[in-house]
MMTF fields as JSON, N, C-alpha, C and O atoms, coordinates in Angstrom:
{
  "mmtfVersion": "1.0.0",
  "mmtfProducer": "UNKNOWN",
  "numBonds": 343,
  "numAtoms": 344,
  "numGroups": 86,
  "numChains": 1,
  "numModels": 1,
  "chainsPerModel": [1],
  "groupsPerChain": [86],
  "chainIdList": ["A"],
  "bondAtomList": [4, 2, 8, 6, 12, 10, 16, 14, 20, 18, 24, 22, 28, 26, 32, 30, 36, 34, 40, 38, 44, 42, 48, 46, 52, 50, 56, 54, 60, 58, 64, 62, 68, 66, 72, 70, 76, 74, 80, 78, 84, 82, 88, 86, 92, 90, 96, 94, 100, 98, 104, 102, 108, 106, 112, 110, 116, 114, 120, 118, 124, 122, 128, 126, 132, 130, 136, 134, 140, 138, 144, 142, 148, 146, 152, 150, 156, 154, 160, 158, 164, 162, 168, 166, 172, 170, 176, 174, 180, 178, 184, 182, 188, 186, 192, 190, 196, 194, 200, 198, 204, 202, 208, 206, 212, 210, 216, 214, 220, 218, 224, 222, 228, 226, 232, 230, 236, 234, 240, 238, 244, 242, 248, 246, 252, 250, 256, 254, 260, 258, 264, 262, 268, 266, 272, 270, 276, 274, 280, 278, 284, 282, 288, 286, 292, 290, 296, 294, 300, 298, 304, 302, 308, 306, 312, 310, 316, 314, 320, 318, 324, 322, 328, 326, 332, 330, 336, 334, 340, 338],
  "bondOrderList": [1, 1, 1, 1, 1, 1, 1, 1, 1, 1, 1, 1, 1, 1, 1, 1, 1, 1, 1, 1, 1, 1, 1, 1, 1, 1, 1, 1, 1, 1, 1, 1, 1, 1, 1, 1, 1, 1, 1, 1, 1, 1, 1, 1, 1, 1, 1, 1, 1, 1, 1, 1, 1, 1, 1, 1, 1, 1, 1, 1, 1, 1, 1, 1, 1, 1, 1, 1, 1, 1, 1, 1, 1, 1, 1, 1, 1, 1, 1, 1, 1, 1, 1, 1, 1],
  "groupList": [{"groupName": "MET", "atomNameList": ["N", "CA", "C", "O"], "elementList": ["N", "C", "C", "O"], "formalChargeList": [0, 0, 0, 0], "bondAtomList": [1, 0, 2, 1, 3, 2], "bondOrderList": [1, 1, 2], "singleLetterCode": "M", "chemCompType": "L-PEPTIDE LINKING"}, {"groupName": "ASP", "atomNameList": ["N", "CA", "C", "O"], "elementList": ["N", "C", "C", "O"], "formalChargeList": [0, 0, 0, 0], "bondAtomList": [1, 0, 2, 1, 3, 2], "bondOrderList": [1, 1, 2], "singleLetterCode": "D", "chemCompType": "L-PEPTIDE LINKING"}, {"groupName": "TYR", "atomNameList": ["N", "CA", "C", "O"], "elementList": ["N", "C", "C", "O"], "formalChargeList": [0, 0, 0, 0], "bondAtomList": [1, 0, 2, 1, 3, 2], "bondOrderList": [1, 1, 2], "singleLetterCode": "Y", "chemCompType": "L-PEPTIDE LINKING"}, {"groupName": "THR", "atomNameList": ["N", "CA", "C", "O"], "elementList": ["N", "C", "C", "O"], "formalChargeList": [0, 0, 0, 0], "bondAtomList": [1, 0, 2, 1, 3, 2], "bondOrderList": [1, 1, 2], "singleLetterCode": "T", "chemCompType": "L-PEPTIDE LINKING"}, {"groupName": "ILE", "atomNameList": ["N", "CA", "C", "O"], "elementList": ["N", "C", "C", "O"], "formalChargeList": [0, 0, 0, 0], "bondAtomList": [1, 0, 2, 1, 3, 2], "bondOrderList": [1, 1, 2], "singleLetterCode": "I", "chemCompType": "L-PEPTIDE LINKING"}, {"groupName": "GLN", "atomNameList": ["N", "CA", "C", "O"], "elementList": ["N", "C", "C", "O"], "formalChargeList": [0, 0, 0, 0], "bondAtomList": [1, 0, 2, 1, 3, 2], "bondOrderList": [1, 1, 2], "singleLetterCode": "Q", "chemCompType": "L-PEPTIDE LINKING"}, {"groupName": "LYS", "atomNameList": ["N", "CA", "C", "O"], "elementList": ["N", "C", "C", "O"], "formalChargeList": [0, 0, 0, 0], "bondAtomList": [1, 0, 2, 1, 3, 2], "bondOrderList": [1, 1, 2], "singleLetterCode": "K", "chemCompType": "L-PEPTIDE LINKING"}, {"groupName": "GLY", "atomNameList": ["N", "CA", "C", "O"], "elementList": ["N", "C", "C", "O"], "formalChargeList": [0, 0, 0, 0], "bondAtomList": [1, 0, 2, 1, 3, 2], "bondOrderList": [1, 1, 2], "singleLetterCode": "G", "chemCompType": "PEPTIDE LINKING"}, {"groupName": "LEU", "atomNameList": ["N", "CA", "C", "O"], "elementList": ["N", "C", "C", "O"], "formalChargeList": [0, 0, 0, 0], "bondAtomList": [1, 0, 2, 1, 3, 2], "bondOrderList": [1, 1, 2], "singleLetterCode": "L", "chemCompType": "L-PEPTIDE LINKING"}, {"groupName": "GLU", "atomNameList": ["N", "CA", "C", "O"], "elementList": ["N", "C", "C", "O"], "formalChargeList": [0, 0, 0, 0], "bondAtomList": [1, 0, 2, 1, 3, 2], "bondOrderList": [1, 1, 2], "singleLetterCode": "E", "chemCompType": "L-PEPTIDE LINKING"}, {"groupName": "VAL", "atomNameList": ["N", "CA", "C", "O"], "elementList": ["N", "C", "C", "O"], "formalChargeList": [0, 0, 0, 0], "bondAtomList": [1, 0, 2, 1, 3, 2], "bondOrderList": [1, 1, 2], "singleLetterCode": "V", "chemCompType": "L-PEPTIDE LINKING"}, {"groupName": "ALA", "atomNameList": ["N", "CA", "C", "O"], "elementList": ["N", "C", "C", "O"], "formalChargeList": [0, 0, 0, 0], "bondAtomList": [1, 0, 2, 1, 3, 2], "bondOrderList": [1, 1, 2], "singleLetterCode": "A", "chemCompType": "L-PEPTIDE LINKING"}, {"groupName": "PRO", "atomNameList": ["N", "CA", "C", "O"], "elementList": ["N", "C", "C", "O"], "formalChargeList": [0, 0, 0, 0], "bondAtomList": [1, 0, 2, 1, 3, 2], "bondOrderList": [1, 1, 2], "singleLetterCode": "P", "chemCompType": "L-PEPTIDE LINKING"}, {"groupName": "TRP", "atomNameList": ["N", "CA", "C", "O"], "elementList": ["N", "C", "C", "O"], "formalChargeList": [0, 0, 0, 0], "bondAtomList": [1, 0, 2, 1, 3, 2], "bondOrderList": [1, 1, 2], "singleLetterCode": "W", "chemCompType": "L-PEPTIDE LINKING"}, {"groupName": "ASN", "atomNameList": ["N", "CA", "C", "O"], "elementList": ["N", "C", "C", "O"], "formalChargeList": [0, 0, 0, 0], "bondAtomList": [1, 0, 2, 1, 3, 2], "bondOrderList": [1, 1, 2], "singleLetterCode": "N", "chemCompType": "L-PEPTIDE LINKING"}, {"groupName": "ARG", "atomNameList": ["N", "CA", "C", "O"], "elementList": ["N", "C", "C", "O"], "formalChargeList": [0, 0, 0, 0], "bondAtomList": [1, 0, 2, 1, 3, 2], "bondOrderList": [1, 1, 2], "singleLetterCode": "R", "chemCompType": "L-PEPTIDE LINKING"}, {"groupName": "SER", "atomNameList": ["N", "CA", "C", "O"], "elementList": ["N", "C", "C", "O"], "formalChargeList": [0, 0, 0, 0], "bondAtomList": [1, 0, 2, 1, 3, 2], "bondOrderList": [1, 1, 2], "singleLetterCode": "S", "chemCompType": "L-PEPTIDE LINKING"}, {"groupName": "HIS", "atomNameList": ["N", "CA", "C", "O"], "elementList": ["N", "C", "C", "O"], "formalChargeList": [0, 0, 0, 0], "bondAtomList": [1, 0, 2, 1, 3, 2], "bondOrderList": [1, 1, 2], "singleLetterCode": "H", "chemCompType": "L-PEPTIDE LINKING"}, {"groupName": "CYS", "atomNameList": ["N", "CA", "C", "O"], "elementList": ["N", "C", "C", "O"], "formalChargeList": [0, 0, 0, 0], "bondAtomList": [1, 0, 2, 1, 3, 2], "bondOrderList": [1, 1, 2], "singleLetterCode": "C", "chemCompType": "L-PEPTIDE LINKING"}],
  "groupTypeList": [0, 1, 2, 3, 4, 3, 4, 3, 1, 3, 5, 6, 6, 7, 8, 9, 2, 10, 11, 8, 1, 12, 1, 9, 13, 4, 3, 14, 11, 11, 3, 11, 15, 16, 14, 10, 11, 4, 6, 9, 4, 4, 5, 6, 14, 3, 9, 17, 18, 14, 6, 14, 16, 10, 11, 4, 11, 10, 7, 9, 1, 11, 5, 10, 3, 5, 11, 2, 3, 8, 7, 10, 10, 6, 3, 11, 11, 1, 15, 14, 6, 9, 16, 1, 16, 6],
  "groupIdList": [1, 2, 3, 4, 5, 6, 7, 8, 9, 10, 11, 12, 13, 14, 15, 16, 17, 18, 19, 20, 21, 22, 23, 24, 25, 26, 27, 28, 29, 30, 31, 32, 33, 34, 35, 36, 37, 38, 39, 40, 41, 42, 43, 44, 45, 46, 47, 48, 49, 50, 51, 52, 53, 54, 55, 56, 57, 58, 59, 60, 61, 62, 63, 64, 65, 66, 67, 68, 69, 70, 71, 72, 73, 74, 75, 76, 77, 78, 79, 80, 81, 82, 83, 84, 85, 86],
  "secStructList": [7, 7, 7, 7, 7, 7, 7, 7, 2, 2, 2, 2, 2, 2, 2, 2, 2, 2, 7, 1, 7, 2, 2, 2, 2, 2, 2, 2, 2, 2, 2, 2, 2, 2, 2, 2, 2, 2, 2, 2, 2, 2, 2, 2, 2, 2, 2, 2, 2, 2, 2, 6, 6, 7, 7, 7, 7, 1, 1, 2, 2, 2, 2, 2, 2, 2, 2, 2, 2, 6, 6, 1, 7, 7, 7, 2, 2, 2, 2, 2, 2, 2, 2, 2, 6, 7],
  "xCoordList": [118.027, 118.983, 118.641, 117.474, 119.646, 119.437, 119.885, 120.921, 119.104, 119.443, 119.364, 118.541, 120.21, 120.19, 119.888, 120.497, 118.955, 118.645, 118.874, 118.883, 119.054, 119.219, 118.128, 117.957, 117.396, 116.385, 116.663, 117.347, 116.126, 116.312, 115.377, 114.454, 115.629, 114.725, 113.311, 112.333, 113.215, 111.902, 111.193, 109.988, 111.922, 111.327, 110.871, 109.817, 111.659, 111.271, 109.971, 109.071, 109.881, 108.655, 107.466, 106.363, 107.692, 106.627, 106.155, 104.953, 107.099, 106.724, 106.023, 105.074, 106.481, 105.844, 104.405, 103.568, 104.125, 102.774, 101.83, 100.663, 102.341, 101.482, 101.625, 100.82, 102.631, 102.877, 103.196, 103.891, 102.69, 103.024, 104.505, 105.121, 105.078, 106.483, 107.103, 106.869, 107.892, 108.479, 109.296, 109.248, 110.04, 110.833, 109.921, 110.208, 108.835, 107.88, 107.241, 107.03, 106.931, 106.321, 107.278, 106.872, 108.546, 109.554, 109.729, 109.778, 109.821, 109.966, 108.757, 108.907, 107.561, 106.346, 106.321, 105.938, 106.719, 106.715, 107.663, 107.306, 108.853, 109.826, 109.339, 109.478, 108.777, 108.292, 107.123, 107.073, 106.192, 105.019, 105.436, 104.921, 106.365, 106.793, 107.554, 107.389, 108.384, 109.122, 108.174, 108.397, 107.121, 106.142, 105.421, 105.14, 105.121, 104.506, 105.47, 105.064, 106.737, 107.736, 107.912, 108.053, 107.906, 108.04, 106.894, 107.115, 105.689, 104.534, 104.698, 104.38, 105.19, 105.418, 106.483, 106.32, 107.567, 108.658, 108.154, 108.438, 107.414, 106.897, 105.949, 105.976, 105.125, 104.22, 105.011, 104.708, 106.019, 106.842, 107.583, 107.683, 108.099, 108.818, 107.883, 108.242, 106.696, 105.721, 105.346, 105.31, 105.069, 104.72, 105.866, 105.64, 107.091, 108.26, 108.431, 108.619, 108.365, 108.559, 107.478, 107.779, 106.235, 105.147, 105.31, 105.101, 105.68, 105.848, 107.01, 106.971, 108.043, 109.261, 109.442, 110.522, 108.393, 108.421, 109.588, 110.293, 109.769, 110.808, 110.129, 109.106, 110.701, 110.146, 110.276, 111.333, 109.18, 109.163, 109.737, 109.365, 110.641, 111.24, 110.152, 109.085, 110.44, 109.466, 109.738, 110.848, 108.73, 108.845, 109.151, 109.788, 108.684, 108.869, 110.336, 110.728, 111.148, 112.567, 113.22, 113.962, 112.939, 113.533, 113.024, 113.781, 111.764, 111.213, 111.79, 112.043, 111.999, 112.616, 114.052, 114.489, 114.778, 116.144, 116.154, 116.995, 115.225, 115.139, 114.894, 115.489, 114.034, 113.733, 114.993, 115.212, 115.815, 117.071, 118.05, 118.7, 118.159, 119.089, 118.753, 119.646, 117.462, 117.029, 117.046, 116.859, 117.266, 117.25, 115.849, 115.658, 114.877, 113.493, 113.354, 112.625, 114.054, 114.076, 115.522, 116.409, 115.733, 117.038, 116.843, 115.745, 117.902, 117.805, 117.562, 117.861, 117.027, 116.815, 118.147, 118.221, 119.197, 120.519, 120.986, 121.509, 120.806, 121.202, 120.374, 120.91, 119.078, 118.228, 118.648, 118.64, 119.016, 119.47, 120.769, 120.925, 121.71, 122.977, 122.718, 123.33, 121.818, 121.495, 120.889, 121.241, 119.99, 119.358, 120.337, 120.23, 121.29, 122.293, 123.281, 123.832, 123.513, 124.489, 123.911, 124.633, 122.625, 121.982, 122.068, 121.582],
  "yCoordList": [190.098, 189.079, 188.577, 188.355, 188.404, 187.926, 186.481, 186.088, 185.701, 184.331, 184.215, 184.871, 183.389, 183.143, 181.672, 180.801, 181.408, 180.025, 179.836, 180.793, 178.604, 178.268, 177.286, 176.25, 177.615, 176.704, 176.49, 177.286, 175.416, 175.122, 175.992, 176.613, 176.026, 176.757, 176.194, 176.94, 174.881, 174.247, 174.622, 174.875, 174.66, 175.081, 176.537, 176.889, 177.373, 178.772, 178.858, 179.625, 178.078, 178.067, 177.607, 178.136, 176.62, 176.154, 177.264, 177.45, 178.003, 179.115, 180.22, 180.824, 180.486, 181.524, 181.149, 182.022, 179.858, 179.395, 179.718, 180.038, 179.633, 179.821, 181.186, 181.539, 181.956, 183.229, 184.329, 184.097, 185.517, 186.651, 186.974, 187.34, 186.839, 187.161, 186.052, 186.016, 185.139, 184.037, 184.497, 183.862, 185.585, 186.077, 186.476, 186.167, 187.156, 187.553, 186.329, 186.307, 185.308, 184.095, 183.389, 182.955, 183.27, 182.613, 183.388, 182.79, 184.702, 185.533, 185.373, 185.256, 185.365, 185.198, 183.832, 183.736, 182.789, 181.441, 181.384, 180.844, 181.931, 181.92, 182.778, 182.386, 183.929, 184.832, 184.206, 184.256, 183.624, 183.016, 181.858, 181.73, 181.012, 179.869, 180.333, 179.771, 181.353, 181.839, 182.468, 182.345, 183.138, 183.721, 182.653, 182.854, 181.518, 180.397, 179.898, 179.653, 179.748, 179.282, 180.267, 179.855, 181.556, 182.579, 182.463, 182.547, 182.272, 182.125, 180.884, 180.929, 179.78, 178.555, 178.786, 178.362, 179.455, 179.728, 180.607, 180.333, 181.655, 182.56, 181.816, 182.043, 180.944, 180.162, 179.274, 179.219, 178.581, 177.715, 178.533, 178.116, 179.695, 180.542, 181.053, 181.05, 181.488, 181.989, 180.892, 181.131, 179.695, 178.575, 178.268, 178.058, 178.241, 177.959, 179.033, 178.722, 180.284, 181.385, 181.396, 181.587, 181.195, 181.17, 180.007, 180.167, 178.843, 177.65, 177.812, 177.276, 178.548, 178.672, 180.047, 180.363, 180.858, 182.206, 183.045, 183.701, 183.006, 183.8, 184.975, 184.803, 186.167, 187.335, 187.145, 186.78, 187.402, 187.251, 188.518, 189.632, 188.331, 189.467, 190.247, 189.715, 191.505, 192.375, 192.446, 192.775, 192.14, 192.19, 190.821, 189.975, 190.63, 189.333, 188.963, 187.835, 189.901, 189.602, 189.151, 188.169, 189.87, 189.552, 188.209, 187.462, 187.901, 186.636, 185.451, 184.403, 185.6, 184.523, 184.317, 183.182, 185.399, 185.3, 184.654, 183.8, 185.057, 184.491, 182.986, 182.233, 182.547, 181.121, 180.332, 179.247, 180.871, 180.199, 180.255, 179.257, 181.406, 181.581, 180.645, 180.062, 180.504, 179.636, 178.151, 177.293, 177.852, 176.458, 175.903, 174.689, 176.787, 176.358, 175.764, 174.793, 176.352, 175.85, 175.764, 176.437, 174.93, 174.772, 174.794, 174.541, 175.097, 175.078, 173.643, 172.686, 173.508, 172.177, 171.452, 170.241, 172.184, 171.573, 171.0, 169.887, 171.741, 171.246, 170.035, 169.08, 170.064, 168.915, 167.682, 166.573, 167.864, 166.733, 166.154, 164.935, 167.03, 166.553, 165.728, 164.677, 166.201, 165.483, 164.12, 163.13, 164.06, 162.767, 161.82, 160.602, 162.379, 161.531, 160.954, 159.877, 161.66, 161.19, 160.157, 159.617, 159.882, 158.908, 157.517, 156.578],
  "zCoordList": [97.839, 97.494, 96.1, 95.777, 95.297, 93.936, 93.801, 94.337, 93.087, 92.739, 91.233, 90.594, 90.671, 89.239, 89.018, 89.64, 88.138, 87.787, 86.292, 85.517, 85.92, 84.508, 84.123, 84.766, 83.079, 82.56, 81.077, 80.434, 80.557, 79.143, 78.31, 78.836, 77.018, 76.122, 76.199, 76.163, 76.304, 76.387, 77.684, 77.679, 78.785, 80.049, 79.976, 80.506, 79.324, 79.146, 78.338, 78.682, 77.276, 76.475, 77.304, 77.165, 78.168, 79.05, 79.98, 80.17, 80.559, 81.431, 80.658, 81.158, 79.453, 78.642, 78.291, 78.062, 78.252, 77.976, 79.133, 78.911, 80.387, 81.559, 82.219, 83.081, 81.832, 82.513, 81.511, 80.522, 81.772, 80.908, 80.985, 79.984, 82.176, 82.408, 83.252, 84.46, 82.66, 83.423, 84.632, 85.685, 84.492, 85.621, 86.778, 87.935, 86.47, 87.502, 88.147, 89.359, 87.345, 87.863, 88.814, 89.892, 88.425, 89.262, 90.571, 91.646, 90.481, 91.672, 92.58, 93.796, 92.003, 92.791, 93.477, 94.643, 92.777, 93.372, 94.573, 95.621, 94.425, 95.521, 96.685, 97.844, 96.389, 97.43, 98.178, 99.407, 97.45, 98.086, 98.991, 100.102, 98.53, 99.354, 100.586, 101.669, 100.429, 101.589, 102.602, 103.806, 102.142, 103.06, 103.877, 105.058, 103.246, 103.969, 105.043, 106.179, 104.687, 105.646, 106.795, 107.946, 106.498, 107.538, 108.54, 109.748, 108.052, 108.953, 109.837, 111.026, 109.271, 110.04, 111.113, 112.257, 110.739, 111.682, 112.821, 113.988, 112.494, 113.525, 114.464, 115.674, 113.93, 114.771, 115.724, 116.916, 115.208, 116.053, 117.115, 118.269, 116.718, 117.659, 118.754, 119.932, 118.37, 119.342, 120.335, 121.542, 119.83, 120.711, 121.67, 122.862, 121.157, 122.0, 123.075, 124.251, 122.663, 123.607, 124.677, 125.855, 124.288, 125.27, 126.242, 127.444, 125.73, 126.563, 127.537, 128.645, 127.131, 127.935, 128.574, 129.074, 128.559, 129.153, 128.636, 129.402, 127.326, 126.662, 125.964, 125.3, 126.117, 125.439, 123.926, 123.413, 123.241, 121.787, 121.162, 121.531, 120.218, 119.514, 118.776, 118.47, 118.501, 117.848, 116.352, 115.932, 115.554, 114.095, 113.501, 114.13, 112.281, 111.617, 111.446, 111.742, 110.972, 110.765, 112.067, 112.094, 113.129, 114.429, 114.956, 115.577, 114.717, 115.198, 114.442, 115.037, 113.154, 112.38, 112.851, 113.041, 113.037, 113.545, 114.925, 115.206, 115.787, 117.126, 117.071, 117.843, 116.177, 116.05, 115.712, 116.25, 114.826, 114.489, 115.66, 115.97, 116.308, 117.423, 118.58, 119.196, 118.872, 119.97, 119.597, 120.459, 118.329, 117.887, 117.705, 117.636, 117.627, 117.403, 116.008, 115.804, 115.062, 113.689, 113.215, 113.74, 112.223, 111.589, 110.082, 109.586, 109.363, 107.906, 107.435, 108.15, 106.247, 105.667, 105.525, 105.734, 105.17, 105.03, 106.361, 106.404, 107.438, 108.761, 109.169, 109.731, 108.892, 109.228, 108.436, 108.97, 107.17, 106.355, 106.898, 106.972, 107.281, 107.867, 109.118, 109.314, 109.958, 111.186, 110.883, 111.524, 109.921, 109.604, 108.908, 109.048, 108.158, 107.507, 108.501, 108.275, 109.604, 110.593, 111.556, 112.394, 111.44, 112.346, 111.805, 112.435]
}
């Protein structure tokens, strides 16, 4: 999946100061954060499935999908909507 971001010239210069390749740095930051979230989702899904005697899906992709399908986790946008409606 591709995402496009816009940064200022000054922000680009800042990234060039700390990274050999700003695009690689941005990609690495997004990938690393998503990997942390995936581990959290899988942990929550495993705990839920074990507690409720539900068969755990096979593979990371399937387990993340299962967590969303079972309502174990919700997107940040959905959680914000719920908290705004209270």
